[in-house]
N, C-alpha and C positions, 0 to 999 in steps of 0.2 A: 266246606262250601265250594268244593270243586264242581265242575260241570262243564258242558260243552261251551267253547268260546264262540260267541256269535260272530256273524260276518262283520258287523259294525265294530265289535271289539277287536277283531283280527286286524281291521284297517288301522285302528287306533294303535294297537301294539306294534304294527309295522312302522308307523310314524314315530312312536316313542323310541323304538330300537334304533331307527335311522338317526334320531337326534343324539343318542348316546354314542353311537358308533362314529366318532369324529373323522377317522381316516377312511370310512366307507369301505372297509375290507370285509364286511359281513360278520364281524365278530366284535364283542365287547371285551376289552382287556382291563386290567386293574387301573391303568392310568385314566382311561376314558370314564370308568365308573367313578373314580375319585374326583375327576374334573366336574362331572355332573353334580355330584353330591356337594362339592365345594361351592359351585356357582349357586346352588339352590339353598345354601345356608345350612346344609346337613353335613359339614365336614367331619370325616371320621379319620382316625389314625390309619396309616398304611396297612398295618397288620389286620385291622378289622375289614378293610376293603378286600384284602386278599382272602380273608376267611369267607366273605360273602361269595367271592368268585369260586372258591373251592367247594362251597356248599352247593352252588348252583351248577357247577361244571360237571356234567354227567360223564363225558368221555375223557376227562382228565387231560385236556390239552391246554389247561391254564387260561382258557378264555371261553366266553359264552357264545354259542351260535344262536341263531334266531329260534331254531326248534327248541333248544334248551330253555331259552328265555320264555317261550310260550308255555312249556310244561311247568316252569316255575310259577308263572303268573297264575296258571290254572290251579296249582296246588295252594298258592298263597292268597287266593281271593280273600279279601277282608282281613288278612293278617297284617302285622306291623310292617314287614318289608314291603308288601305291595303298597301300603299307604304311603310309605316313605318315597317309593318310586314315583307315585302319582303326585305327591307334594313337590318332590324335587323337579319333576317335569313342569308342573304348573308355575313354579316360582322362577323357572329359568327365564332370563330376561328376553323380552320380545315375543314370548309365546302367548297367544291369546287363547283362552279356553272357551269353547262354546258348548253349553249344556244342551242336551236334546234327548229325546227318547226314541229308540229305534223301534221298528215294527216287531223286531224279533224278540225284544226283551222289555219287560216293563220297568227294568232298572233304568234310571237316567244315565245316559252315556255322555262322555265328554270328548270332543274332538278338538285337538289343538291345531293351530296353524301359526305360521311365522309371519309377523308383520313385515319383517325385512324382505322375505321372499315376495310377498304381495307387492311391496314398493318397487322392488327390482324388476319383477316381471311386467308390471304395468308400464314402467318407463320403457322397457325393451319393446313391448308390443306397440306402444304409442309411436315410437320412432320407426319401427319396422313397417307399420301399416298406415303411416301418416297420410300417404297420397292415394290410398286405395278407396275408390269411390263407394265400394260396397260396405265400407265400415264406418262411414261418416256418421251414421245414426248412433254409434256408441263411443266414437273417439273424439277428442282425447279423453281417456279415463283419468279420474283423480286418484293418484297413488296413495293418498292419505285416507281414502274412504274404502268401503267395500264394493265400489262400483264394478270392479273386475268381475265379481261373482255373478252380477246380473248381466253384465255385458257379454259373457260367453253363453248365456242361456239360449240364444237362438241358433247357435252352432256356426254362424258365419265366421267369426273371428278364429275359432278353432280350425275350421277348414283352411282358412288363409294361412295360419301359422304352420300347419302341416305342409302346405305347398312351399312355404318359404324354407322349411328345413329340408325337404326332399322334393325338389321341383317336379311338377307334373304327376304327383301322386293322385290328386283329385282332378277330374275333368270339371273345369269351372262351369260348364253348361249344366251340370247336375246339381249345383248349389241353389236352393230356393232363396231368392233375394227380395222379392216384392210381395206385398200383401200377405204376410206370414200368418198362418193359422196354427193352432196346436198340432195339427197333423203334419203340416209342412215343416214345422220346427222339429218335430220328432224325427222326420226324415233326415234333416240336416245333422242332427245329433248322432243318428245311426251312421250316417256317412262319415262323420268325423271320427267316431269311435272305431269303426271297422277299418278306416284308413290308417288311424293311429296304430292299430294292431298290426296292419300290414307293413308298417315301417319299423316294427320292432318294439312298440310301447307295450308295457304290461298293463292291460286294461280289464283283467279278469273280474275285479270287484267293482267296476264302475259301470253304471247303466245310464241311459239317456235321461232318465228322470232325475238322477243325482246331479247331472250337469244342469238340467233345466232348473232345479231347485238351487243351484249355485252352492253346493256343499263345499266349503272352502278347502278342507284338506284334500278332497278328491280333485278339485279344479287345479290347485297348486301342484299336486302330484303329477297330474297328466301334463300340465303345461311345462313343468321342469323336464319331463321326459322328451317332449317335442322339441323344446329349445335346445336341450343338450345334444340331441341327434343332429340338429343343424349346426351347432357350434363345433361338433367333433367330425363333421363330414370330411373335411380336408386334412385332418390330423392323421394321415394314413399314407404310408410310403408310396403305394401305387398311384395315388392321386397327387402326391407332392414329393417329387424326387429329391428336392433340396434337403429334405429331412435326413438324407444320407450324410449330410455334414455333421450329424450328431454321433456318427460312428466313433467308438473308442478303439484304442490300439488292440489289435487281436480279435476284433469283432467282425462278423460278416453281416451282410444285409439280412440274412435269415434271422440273426439274433435280434436285429432292430425290428424286424417285422413281427416278432412275438410280443412286443410291448403294447400295452393298452394305450388308448389316447391320453389317459391321465398320466401314465408313466412317460410317454413321449413329451408331454407338456412340461413335466418336471425336469426332464433332461434338457429340453430346449431352454428353459429359464436358467438352468445351471450352466449351460454352454455360454450364455451371454454374461452371467455373473462372473464366471471364471475369466472371461475376456476383460471384465471390468476390474479384476483383482479383488473381488468380493467373495466372502465365504458362501459355500453352496447351501441350498435349503433342502429339507427333506419332505416338506409338505406345503400345502397352501392354507395352513391354519396357524399353528403356533409360531412358525418360522417367519411369517410375513407381518406379524402384528405391529412391528415398529416402522413399517413402510420403507425401511432403508433398502432392502433388496429390490423393492419396486422402483425406487428412484433410479438405481443403477440399471435395472432392466429397461426402463423407459429411455434412459440416456443411450443405451447400446442400440436399441432398435429404431430410434427416431431417424427419419430420413436425413442423410448427410449431404444432399444436394448433388450426388454423383449421377443420379438418374434424372433425366430431363423432365419426366412426367411427375416426379415428386419433389417439390421445392424443399429446401433445407428447413428443418425445424429444430431449433436448439432448446434443449431441456434446461430449465432453470433449476439448479441444484440447491439454491439458497435454503429451501425449506428442510433440507436434509439434517441440518444442525438444530432445528427447532426442538426445544426441550419437551414440549407437551405432545404426547402420542397422537391425540385427536387432531391437534393443529397441524402436526407433521403429515398425518394422513390426508387432511384437507389440501395441504400444499402439494402433495404428490398427485392427488386426483385433479387438481387444477392443471398440472402438467399433462396428465393423461387426456384431459379435455382438449388440449391443444393438438393432440393426435386424433381427436374425435373418438376417444375410447373411454369416456367417463360413463361406463355402463355397469350395471349389476351391483356395485358396492357403494356404500356411503362410508364416510370416515369411521363411523361406529362399527360397520361390518368388517373393516380392515382391522381395527384395534381389537375387536372380539375374536378375530380369526375365524369368521364364518366359512367353513370349508367349501360348501356348495357354491356360494356367491363369489368367493375368491377364485374358485376353479373357473367359473363362467367368465369372470373379469380377465383372467389370464388367457383363456381360450380365444376370447374376442381380440385381445392384443395380438396373439399369434396369427389369427386370420387376417388382420389388417396389416401388420408389419412383421412378417416372419424373420426378415433380415438374415436369411441363410443363402448360401451359394452352393449350387450342386457341385460336389467335388469332381474334378476331372481325373479321377484316379483310375489307372488301368486295371488295378486289382479287383475292382468292384464288378460283380457279375449282374449287370442290369437286366439280364434275361429273366432273373427270378421275379422281377416286379410285374408279374401279370396281375391285373386287377381282378377283383371277384367276378365270377360269372354270375349271370342272373339267377341261375338255379341255386348257387351257393348263398347268394344274398337272401333269396326267398326262404331257404331253410333256416338261415341264421335269424332272420326276422321272426319266423314262426317260433323258434325256440325262445327268443327273448320275450316275445309277447306272452308266453306262458309263465314268465317270471322265474326262469331258471337262475341259479346262483352258482358260480359267478356269471356275470353278463358275458355273452359270447361276442368277442370282437373279431376273432380270427377263427374261421370254422374248424380248421384241422388242428391248429395248435391248442385251442381251448378245449378240445375234446380228448386230448391225449391221456388224461387220467380217468376218462370215462365218467367223471362225476355228473356232468350234464346229461350224458346219455342215460345214466341210471335214474336221474330225476324224470326224464322223458318216459322211461318205462313205467314209473309210478303214474304218470298222467294218462297212460293207456291201460291202467289197471293191471299191470303185471307186478306182483308183489316183489319188493326188494328187501333183502335181509341186511339192513344197514348196520346192525350190531356185530354180526359174525362174519359177513362176507366182504365188507367194504372198508378199504383203507381211506381214512379221511385226512385232508390237509389240516395243518402243515405237515409235510412229509419229513422224515428224518434226513439229516445231511447225507448219511451213508445209506445207499440202497433206495434212494428216491424212486429211481426208474422201475425197480423191482415192484415197489408198492403200486405204482401206476399201472404196470403191466398186469398185475393180479386183478386190478379193477377191470381192465379191458377184457381179460379172459372171462371174468364173471359176466360182463355185459354181453359177450358173444353167447355164453351159456344160457343167459336169460332169453336171448333172441330165439334160441332153439326151442326153449319151452313155450315160447309164444308162437311157435310154428312159422317163424320167418324163414325165408330162403337165404341161407348164409353159406352156400357152398363156396369153399375157397376163401372164406373170411375168417381170420383168426384174431385173437386179442393183439398180437404183435402188429397187425396192419393198422389198427386204430392207434396204437401207441406210436407207430412210425408216422402217423398223419397221412397214410396212403389215401389219396383223394378219391379214386374210383370206388374203393371198397368202403370207405367211411360214408360216402354219399349213398351207396347201396343200402347200408343199414339205416341211415337217417331217413331216407325216402320211405322205408317200410314202417318206421315209427310214425312219420307224418300221415302215411296212408291209413294205418290202423287207427290213429287218432281221429281222422276224418270219418272213417266207417263206423267207429264207436258212437260218434254223435248221432249218426243216422239210425243205428241199431237201438239207441236209447229212445229216439223219437218213435221208432216203429215197434215198440214193445218187445225188444230183444230179438226180432227176426234178423237172421244173417243177411248181410248185404254184400254184393260183389259188383264188378263192372257191368255185367249183363243186366242186372236188376236196375242199376242207375240208368243205363241207356233206355231200357224199356219204359221206365217211369218218365224220362224226359220226353220220349216220343208220344206216350199216352197223354201226357199233360198238354203237349203242343196240339195234338189232334183234337182233344176235347175242347180246346179253346178256339178251334177253327183256324189254327195257324198252318201255313203250307210247308214250313221247314221240318226236317227230321234229320237225325244223325244215325250212321250205321255203327260207329264205334268212336273211341277217343282219338283215332288217327285220321278220321274222315276229313279230307282236304277242304270240304265245304265249310268246315268250322272257321277257316281263316277269315271269312267275311264277318264273323261274329253275329250273323243274322239269327242263327239258332239260339244263341245266348240271349240276345235282345228280345226275341219273340217269347222265349221261355219266361223271362222277367215279366213281360206284359201279360203272360198267361197266369203267372202267380199273383201279380198285383195289377189287375186290368186298368188300363188307362195311364199306367206309370211312364210308358215310353213315348217320347215325342218323335213320331215317325218322320217328321220334317228334317230331323237331324241325322237320319240314317242314310248313308250312301248305298245305292243299289246299282244293279247292272254290272257292267264290266269295270272292275275296281282296280285302281293302282295300289301300290304298296302303302302310299300315304293315306288313301281312302280307307284301306283295311285297318290301319293303325288308328285313325280317327274313330271308326266304329268300335274298335276294341277298347279304346280309352273310355268311350261312353258306356260300353257294356260293363266293364269292371267297376266303374264308379257307380253305375245304376244298381248293380248287384249288391254293392256295399250299402247303398242308400235304402234299399228295401229290407236290409237286415241280414244279408249273407256275409259272413266273415271270410272274404276271399283274399287269399295271400298271393295268388298268381298275378303276373304283370301282363299288360296289354300285348306285349310282344309274344308272350307264350301262346296267346290265341292266334295271332297272325301267323306264327310259324308252326302252329298246331303241335305243340309239345305235349305228347299224350299224358304224361304224369300230371302236369299242371292243369291240363284241360279237364282231366278226371276230377281234380279237386274243385274246379269251378262248378262243374255240374253237380258234384256231390253237395257242395255248400248250398247251391240253389235248391236241390232236392230237400235238404234239411229245412230250408226256409219255407218251401212249399208245403212240407208236412206239418208245419206249425200253424197253418191257416186255421182259423177258428170258424 
């Protein structure tokens, strides 16, 4: 009974995989599978669990990747193992299953969502947007009902949450707030989805109609990505130099800069636990279930009264010796509440070791009370701490929005084994020989770098077959994290991806810069607009007028000309126009990754992507 997996089923499988993959490393190991089966009342002896893993493990690395998981599910449709998986997931505590029929298949599908997540996200949104006048029509939401799923339906809450996570992503002037109609709601949802994509959320399988219908698993999946981006924003060395206090003997800043936000958080928690004389933890799931590490962490980070702006708060450790796990967790959360940090977890979430919600709880603690002092150490080379450039951030967000795995936190470090680059080749329809040419992690202890370098060499080889211009770029450059040369390759991947979209819309006809420029000018002229562009370096573009007029030509009447600054423009005026232009492009349905500053400074590469995305949107006109 194998057959193609439908889009609906793919979403469900992603969700199921995520729930089994407790440590979030992208693989299921025997411990995680055992835990799932045990919780669901299908406990099996260890050897049988290992047998299942061996049976399903195609590349013999003793764990199951998502691809392997999908293949298995496809082969086992209707078989006993598949039924066991489904039963196990549905029995797992706190998971609600919603039956439904997708348009793609007449079989009933089940989408599960977590009540705990709904409860946590509703409380977080209620407090974050409490004073926002534009959200009063839906706030406060009741965390015990499904009101969340209807409240996000008009797009306003989603737009506001995106701006909280990455300020200024959406120009507030473009959000439709009054007298909403199905059309203006659709615009808000386009704006939210395309802006979420631009900040690095993976939204490939989510459409405006899904959000309007309040599909729980999709709403929660999107909200978690948005919230996480906001929580993790400052857990990054270039934005928070005090993190250098977490350096260990013999480490350099470069070593610390390679860590993901999750790894930094774990190290931060252990730094404080060590100072408290408590044992270290290895995760935010099984190791924190007894709340004792949390008690010590709160006690270490609470203000000691040495800073005038923060009055002293003493943590009451009495609950530490409480016998009952749930009561101990409640006592700990009451202390967290005194730091205004009782967010994301309930006592039950702590005791069950919910990895996602505990991660959010700790990230929020870090953001409010890092309790770190920047070391005054002469040996530290602070010059390394240059923040991300805009271009680097745009490329990184673009990759993450396509759902590459692992998630890219550091552009150069995370591409050094080329796994992400190879996934991007697949996205631009360049075939990758995963079985014979690619070394997959985990890499052997000996010869790790050799394996990564072989991948990088293969990535450059593929670029040549794709007719990329790679003069002077070798696999070693990617492996070394050479910024200029890595960016050169990544740009060509992004450019090809953008042009492919246009070629698909134009029945396969080749597209290049000249064709896009001609299309832009023809569309502007036919709509009676006065602006035109000569190329993507045209200094006139810095006013954003050509972009705004093109948007109005594609969707007549969409631009409010009263908001556009004209005449002799200051830099601030240009930036205001550019912010309006980028948000309006996203609102009419163009997935623009570029930033307003790219238009003001006329960065040719990013300018090209803006006009190409608008051309794609223009060609979709019915």
